[in-house]
DOLUMMI-961786 format. One record per residue: x, y, z of N, C-alpha, C in turn; residue number from 0. Coordinates in steps of 0.001 Angstrom, whole numbers, plus 500000, padded with zeros to 6 digits. Layout:
% DOLUMMI-961786
n.X, n.Y, n.Z, ca.X, ca.Y, ca.Z, c.X, c.Y, c.Z, seq
X, Y, Z, X, Y, Z, X, Y, Z, NUM
...
% end
This chain:
% DOLUMMI-961786
n.X, n.Y, n.Z, ca.X, ca.Y, ca.Z, c.X, c.Y, c.Z, seq
500853, 498811, 500000, 500000, 500000, 500000, 500889, 501240, 500000, 0
500489, 502262, 499265, 501270, 503487, 499232, 501267, 504161, 500586, 1
502349, 504900, 500868, 502474, 505585, 502149, 501718, 506904, 502078, 2
500512, 506921, 502597, 499661, 508100, 502479, 500200, 509289, 503262, 3
501094, 509064, 504254, 501637, 510172, 505020, 502473, 511091, 504154, 4
502942, 510602, 502987, 503733, 511417, 502081, 502862, 512028, 500991, 5
501587, 511794, 501027, 500719, 512312, 500004, 500813, 511544, 498696, 6
501365, 510334, 498725, 501522, 509557, 497502, 500177, 509016, 497046, 7
499889, 509125, 495739, 498633, 508577, 495232, 498557, 507076, 495455, 8
497390, 506576, 495809, 497213, 505169, 496123, 497320, 504275, 494894, 9
497328, 504869, 493676, 497367, 504046, 492468, 498767, 503510, 492187, 10
499796, 503982, 492902, 501140, 503472, 492683, 501206, 502032, 493180, 11
501613, 501084, 492309, 501616, 499673, 492732, 502875, 499301, 493515, 12
502706, 498693, 494660, 503798, 498094, 495409, 503515, 496597, 495424, 13
504253, 495834, 494638, 503894, 494428, 494431, 504995, 493462, 494834, 14
506036, 493947, 495494, 507149, 493090, 495892, 506712, 491961, 496819, 15
505590, 492137, 497503, 505128, 491157, 498489, 504167, 490126, 497903, 16
503965, 490134, 496580, 503008, 489229, 495957, 503742, 488152, 495159, 17
503683, 486899, 495590, 504374, 485831, 494860, 503959, 485720, 493405, 18
502677, 485940, 493107, 502229, 485806, 491718, 502826, 486910, 490845, 19
503093, 488101, 491421, 503757, 489165, 490668, 505179, 488749, 490312, 20
505884, 488137, 491242, 507244, 487664, 490962, 507232, 486633, 489842, 21
506227, 485797, 489799, 506162, 484803, 488739, 505953, 485445, 487369, 22
505388, 486627, 487327, 505193, 487340, 486065, 506485, 488012, 485609, 23
507192, 488650, 486535, 508379, 489425, 486139, 509659, 488608, 486162, 24
509714, 487560, 486985, 510919, 486735, 487091, 510528, 485318, 487485, 25
509950, 484563, 486542, 509484, 483217, 486863, 510586, 482363, 487483, 26
510241, 481658, 488546, 511226, 480837, 489241, 510627, 479529, 489697, 27
511463, 478709, 490291, 511032, 477415, 490790, 510312, 477587, 492122, 28
509838, 476472, 492639, 509106, 476512, 493896, 509921, 477074, 495037, 29
511212, 476729, 495095, 512051, 477254, 496174, 512137, 478772, 496106, 30
512145, 479298, 494893, 512178, 480739, 494706, 510906, 481374, 495261, 31
509772, 480746, 495015, 508497, 481246, 495527, 508466, 481204, 497055, 32
509030, 480140, 497622, 509066, 480026, 499077, 509876, 481166, 499676, 33
510992, 481510, 499035, 511798, 482614, 499553, 511020, 483929, 499512, 34
510347, 484188, 498395, 509561, 485415, 498273, 508491, 485475, 499361, 35
507786, 484369, 499575, 506744, 484344, 500597, 507322, 484559, 501988, 36
508479, 483929, 502254, 509109, 484102, 503557, 509544, 485534, 503812, 37
510110, 486169, 502791, 510541, 487556, 502940, 509340, 488484, 503125, 38
508316, 488273, 502321, 507123, 489115, 502422, 506473, 488983, 503798, 39
506401, 487756, 504306, 505794, 487543, 505617, 506702, 488087, 506721, 40
507994, 487929, 506582, 508931, 488440, 507584, 508816, 489949, 507736, 41
508483, 490628, 506639, 508360, 492083, 506648, 506914, 492529, 506844, 42
506023, 491587, 507089, 504595, 491861, 507278, 504022, 492608, 506070, 43
504514, 492217, 504897, 503998, 492801, 503664, 502893, 491959, 503054, 44
502745, 490721, 503532, 501717, 489824, 503014, 500983, 489152, 504170, 45
499679, 489040, 504043, 498863, 488402, 505068, 498908, 486888, 504885, 46
498773, 486185, 505980, 498812, 484725, 505939, 497724, 484173, 505026, 47
496540, 484797, 505031, 495429, 484312, 504204, 495793, 484368, 502718, 48
496491, 485442, 502315, 496901, 485590, 500920, 497933, 484539, 500541, 49
498902, 484333, 501418, 499939, 483348, 501145, 499378, 481933, 501137, 50
498420, 481662, 502009, 497823, 480327, 502048, 497209, 479974, 500700, 51
496520, 480910, 500109, 495890, 480668, 498806, 496942, 480339, 497756, 52
498057, 481071, 497777, 499109, 480812, 496800, 499777, 479466, 497064, 53
500077, 479179, 498316, 500738, 477918, 498685, 499910, 476725, 498238, 54
498611, 476794, 498484, 497753, 475662, 498154, 497537, 475505, 496648, 55
497848, 476562, 495905, 497703, 476485, 494455, 498996, 476147, 493737, 56
500082, 475933, 494495, 501381, 475655, 493895, 501777, 474207, 494175, 57
502385, 473565, 493190, 502871, 472200, 493360, 504366, 472245, 493677, 58
504716, 471878, 494892, 506112, 471912, 495329, 506766, 470550, 495108, 59
508024, 470584, 494675, 508787, 469358, 494487, 509652, 469096, 495716, 60
510311, 467951, 495746, 511190, 467616, 496867, 512392, 468548, 496927, 61
512756, 469146, 495784, 513870, 470094, 495768, 513476, 471455, 496327, 62
512181, 471728, 496372, 511699, 473041, 496808, 511679, 473183, 498317, 63
511396, 472090, 499022, 511153, 472157, 500455, 511876, 471033, 501189, 64
512332, 471298, 502409, 512833, 470198, 503238, 511663, 469305, 503666, 65
511973, 468079, 504039, 510911, 467121, 504400, 510012, 467648, 505506, 66
510618, 468336, 506487, 509808, 468813, 507614, 508760, 469836, 507181, 67
509046, 470571, 506078, 508071, 471546, 505590, 506863, 470845, 504974, 68
507103, 469740, 504269, 505977, 468969, 503736, 505101, 468453, 504870, 69
505760, 468147, 505998, 505016, 467653, 507146, 504182, 468708, 507832, 70
504472, 469994, 507566, 503695, 471082, 508181, 502972, 471913, 507121, 71
502636, 471274, 505998, 501941, 471981, 504920, 500657, 472593, 505468, 72
500459, 473905, 505252, 499331, 474593, 505899, 497978, 474317, 505250, 73
497011, 474089, 506092, 495629, 473940, 505658, 494795, 475135, 506095, 74
495339, 475916, 507062, 494658, 477104, 507569, 495666, 478249, 507627, 75
495141, 479478, 507672, 496002, 480661, 507669, 496938, 480688, 508860, 76
496465, 480238, 510010, 497312, 480310, 511198, 498420, 479250, 511201, 77
498479, 478441, 510141, 499553, 477456, 510012, 500633, 477900, 509024, 78
500422, 479047, 508376, 501370, 479517, 507361, 502726, 479857, 507972, 79
502719, 480529, 509119, 503995, 480929, 509725, 504847, 479726, 510086, 80
504256, 478705, 510668, 505028, 477523, 511033, 505532, 476797, 509785, 81
504752, 476836, 508705, 505195, 476233, 507443, 506424, 476963, 506912, 82
506373, 478293, 506889, 507515, 479073, 506399, 508725, 478904, 507302, 83
508476, 478779, 508604, 509573, 478550, 509542, 510229, 477194, 509259, 84
509439, 476181, 509040, 509982, 474852, 508781, 510699, 474793, 507433, 85
510365, 475729, 506537, 511019, 475803, 505227, 512257, 476697, 505257, 86
512624, 477168, 506458, 513785, 478064, 506626, 513636, 479337, 505801, 87
512412, 479852, 505717, 512146, 481000, 504849, 511971, 482317, 505605, 88
511953, 482285, 506940, 511737, 483507, 507710, 513067, 484124, 508141, 89
513100, 485449, 508211, 514303, 486190, 508580, 513942, 487359, 509484, 90
514910, 487902, 510237, 514684, 489161, 510950, 514423, 490280, 509936, 91
513749, 491361, 510340, 513350, 492407, 509385, 514486, 492975, 508528, 92
515602, 493343, 509133, 516677, 493962, 508352, 517262, 492984, 507341, 93
517470, 491739, 507758, 517986, 490729, 506836, 517000, 490472, 505704, 94
515710, 490457, 506023, 514688, 490241, 505000, 514640, 491403, 504019, 95
514754, 492633, 504532, 514749, 493809, 503660, 515969, 493807, 502746, 96
517109, 493421, 503282, 518334, 493337, 502480, 518165, 492337, 501344, 97
517691, 491150, 501673, 517546, 490119, 500645, 516493, 490501, 499615, 98
515368, 491065, 500057, 514343, 491469, 499104, 514858, 492582, 498191, 99
515648, 493492, 498747, 516220, 494562, 497929, 517167, 493992, 496887, 100
517965, 493012, 497263, 518853, 492356, 496299, 518048, 491727, 495164, 101
516941, 491108, 495519, 516092, 490493, 494495, 515502, 491557, 493567, 102
515079, 492678, 494125, 514499, 493747, 493310, 515551, 494381, 492407, 103
516734, 494624, 492921, 517800, 495203, 492108, 518085, 494320, 490896, 104
517986, 493013, 491086, 518244, 492080, 489988, 517201, 492189, 488874, 105
516084, 492896, 489127, 515031, 493073, 488122, 515199, 494356, 487316, 106
516312, 495036, 487502, 516484, 496361, 486897, 516306, 496338, 485381, 107
516687, 495258, 484742, 516606, 495194, 483283, 515176, 495046, 482774, 108
514256, 494629, 483642, 512884, 494358, 483181, 511845, 495252, 483845, 109
512288, 496202, 484670, 511343, 497074, 485368, 511656, 498540, 485149, 110
510629, 499363, 485131, 510797, 500804, 485122, 511507, 501225, 486404, 111
512516, 502091, 486287, 513312, 502477, 487447, 512477, 503114, 488549, 112
511466, 503873, 488177, 510619, 504507, 489187, 509844, 503461, 489986, 113
509240, 502515, 489287, 508500, 501455, 489974, 509435, 500641, 490857, 114
510640, 500384, 490350, 511614, 499624, 491123, 512015, 500371, 492389, 115
512285, 501667, 492259, 512678, 502472, 493420, 511568, 502526, 494460, 116
510330, 502690, 494014, 509211, 502767, 494948, 509002, 501446, 495683, 117
509213, 500345, 494990, 509091, 499042, 495647, 510199, 498850, 496679, 118
511430, 499228, 496339, 512543, 499114, 497288, 512265, 499957, 498529, 119
511809, 501173, 498335, 511530, 502044, 499475, 510381, 501501, 500317, 120
509393, 500894, 499678, 508281, 500320, 500438, 508761, 499141, 501285, 121
509697, 498357, 500758, 510299, 497270, 501535, 510914, 497820, 502820, 122
511671, 498895, 502694, 512366, 499444, 503863, 511425, 500178, 504809, 123
510288, 500683, 504316, 509282, 501243, 505225, 508669, 500138, 506073, 124
508424, 499000, 505463, 507925, 497861, 506242, 508961, 497437, 507281, 125
510212, 497397, 506868, 511286, 497036, 507807, 511348, 498040, 508952, 126
511256, 499321, 508628, 511339, 500376, 509638, 510257, 500225, 510686, 127
509056, 499878, 510230, 507935, 499740, 511160, 508130, 498581, 512138, 128
508962, 497617, 511770, 509165, 496437, 512606, 510365, 496556, 513537, 129
511180, 497579, 513349, 512356, 497748, 514200, 511962, 498403, 515516, 130
512506, 497930, 516624, 512215, 498582, 517903, 512777, 499994, 517918, 131
512011, 500914, 518461, 512431, 502314, 518480, 513550, 502533, 519487, 132
514595, 503240, 519063, 515671, 503623, 519968, 515219, 504815, 520808, 133
515871, 505062, 521962, 515549, 506253, 522752, 515678, 507519, 521906, 134
514664, 508347, 521955, 514700, 509587, 521199, 514271, 509436, 519746, 135
513951, 508218, 519338, 513504, 507964, 517975, 511998, 507827, 517977, 136
511343, 508565, 517111, 509890, 508522, 517054, 509380, 507162, 516630, 137
508115, 506899, 516906, 507525, 505631, 516527, 507430, 505478, 515018, 138
507424, 506600, 514312, 507288, 506519, 512871, 508019, 507683, 512211, 139
508855, 507384, 511222, 509504, 508415, 510403, 508754, 508467, 509082, 140
508181, 509596, 508752, 507442, 509684, 507501, 508379, 509606, 506305, 141
509642, 510000, 506484, 510615, 509966, 505404, 511815, 509130, 505822, 142
512141, 508114, 505060, 513286, 507268, 505394, 514578, 508061, 505361, 143
514627, 509130, 504534, 515864, 509892, 504412, 516229, 510585, 505723, 144
515292, 510697, 506653, 515565, 511341, 507939, 515886, 510351, 509050, 145
515900, 509050, 508725, 516095, 508032, 509749, 517517, 507490, 509705, 146
518251, 507727, 510761, 519638, 507294, 510831, 519816, 505798, 510898, 147
518729, 505052, 511146, 518836, 503597, 511208, 518751, 502951, 509836, 148
518407, 503727, 508825, 518308, 503208, 507478, 519669, 503260, 506779, 149
519942, 502324, 505864, 521189, 502385, 505106, 521329, 503704, 504373, 150
522534, 504180, 504250, 522781, 505459, 503580, 522214, 505458, 502164, 151
522346, 504331, 501461, 521844, 504256, 500095, 520333, 504368, 500016, 152
519623, 503792, 500985, 518160, 503894, 501029, 517746, 505328, 501326, 153
518456, 505980, 502217, 518139, 507375, 502540, 518325, 508268, 501312, 154
519399, 508018, 500541, 519650, 508821, 499339, 518580, 508568, 498281, 155
518166, 507315, 498137, 517123, 506990, 497167, 515805, 507639, 497555, 156
515461, 507591, 498830, 514229, 508208, 499312, 514257, 509722, 499106, 157
515393, 510321, 499372, 515510, 511773, 499199, 515289, 512170, 497744, 158
515867, 511428, 496818, 515711, 511749, 495401, 514257, 511648, 494963, 159
513577, 510582, 495390, 512173, 510403, 495024, 511309, 511482, 495666, 160
511587, 511798, 496936, 510815, 512820, 497640, 510952, 514188, 496966, 161
512170, 514562, 496624, 512405, 515865, 496000, 511683, 515945, 494655, 162
511788, 514882, 493873, 511125, 514895, 492568, 509613, 515018, 492743, 163
509072, 514275, 493695, 507623, 514327, 493906, 507181, 515719, 494368, 164
507944, 516333, 495254, 507597, 517673, 495725, 507558, 518669, 494576, 165
508419, 518470, 493592, 508504, 519405, 492466, 507512, 519092, 491346, 166
506966, 517867, 491365, 506084, 517458, 490261, 504780, 516836, 490754, 167
504375, 517153, 491979, 503198, 516497, 492554, 501905, 516840, 491828, 168
501924, 517864, 490974, 500719, 518233, 490241, 500497, 517343, 489019, 169
501490, 516519, 488674, 501340, 515597, 487553, 500595, 514340, 488013, 170
499912, 513667, 487095, 499223, 512422, 487480, 500244, 511319, 487756, 171
499877, 510398, 488642, 500740, 509241, 488910, 500711, 508313, 487691, 172
501837, 507670, 487335, 503117, 507677, 488052, 504101, 508749, 487587, 173
503651, 509668, 486685, 504582, 510683, 486184, 505081, 511610, 487284, 174
504294, 511782, 488348, 504728, 512649, 489445, 505937, 512070, 490176, 175
506254, 510802, 489907, 507442, 510170, 490492, 508547, 509984, 489464, 176
508371, 510571, 488281, 509423, 510517, 487273, 509381, 509322, 486354, 177
508247, 508634, 486288, 508159, 507423, 485485, 508446, 507665, 484008, 178
508129, 508878, 483508, 508324, 509198, 482091, 509505, 510141, 481868, 179
510237, 510433, 482922, 511373, 511357, 482842, 512663, 510548, 482704, 180
513162, 510438, 481475, 514326, 509593, 481224, 515553, 510053, 481996, 181
515739, 511358, 482103, 516895, 511880, 482834, 516842, 511483, 484303, 182
515667, 511639, 484917, 515518, 511261, 486323, 515671, 509761, 486498, 183
515126, 508994, 485554, 515243, 507542, 485656, 516693, 507098, 485562, 184
517497, 507782, 484754, 518928, 507451, 484688, 519600, 507704, 486029, 185
519200, 508782, 486686, 519787, 509071, 487999, 519343, 508031, 489032, 186
518122, 507521, 488881, 517639, 506493, 489794, 518422, 505198, 489637, 187
518844, 504893, 488415, 519594, 503653, 488190, 520826, 503600, 489073, 188
521545, 504701, 489141, 522756, 504745, 489972, 522400, 504592, 491450, 189
521330, 505264, 491869, 520934, 505193, 493278, 520426, 503803, 493646, 190
519723, 503154, 492728, 519223, 501805, 492982, 520386, 500845, 493167, 191
521392, 500950, 492306, 522555, 500071, 492425, 523309, 500281, 493736, 192
523204, 501475, 494293, 523921, 501801, 495523, 522984, 501856, 496727, 193
521775, 501323, 496568, 520775, 501487, 497634, 521141, 500771, 498936, 194
522024, 499791, 498875, 522405, 499079, 500092, 523731, 499568, 500661, 195
524261, 500662, 500104, 525482, 501242, 500687, 525201, 501678, 502112, 196
526156, 501457, 502975, 526029, 501916, 504353, 525083, 501096, 505179, 197
524884, 499823, 504804, 523996, 498970, 505585, 524540, 498825, 507000, 198
523693, 499091, 508042, 524183, 499002, 509434, 524689, 497610, 509760, 199
% end
């Protein structure tokens, strides 16, 4: 979901947490789908009910899952977490955000840079919400670029997108984020490649 605190239009798609979207842009084997589901759930980007539907509609091979995961195949939503745990697919928030960002960066050749940047930033907003607040740190930072706990590269990417949006917010989405601006998209490519610089 778009971050409404920034005034972002809700029509901007954030689809990194949807296994079926990954199958469209980067088709993979069952193990690949399990990783996507584990990362999405670790970052609370996907609900158990949504993942259950996908899991039950996918045919997993012996190479996709360890034996113990087959033994805990979920029949109900409240069994999804234990299934992902048994499949070794769950991670702490920062590790999950790092891995998901690596996966998104690998899609650079097949995705619009603006959509890619917005998905990466949405991953880190989910991560931010799950991190315990340090003393003197607010419960919520509306802008990742102002949060010292975020990687330097993520802060720089957020700042670039924020500045562009502030200057072009009167344009319809997604053009207000530079989707049709080739010059801005070229600048995003460099920032996307460096988005994990300064990882804590």
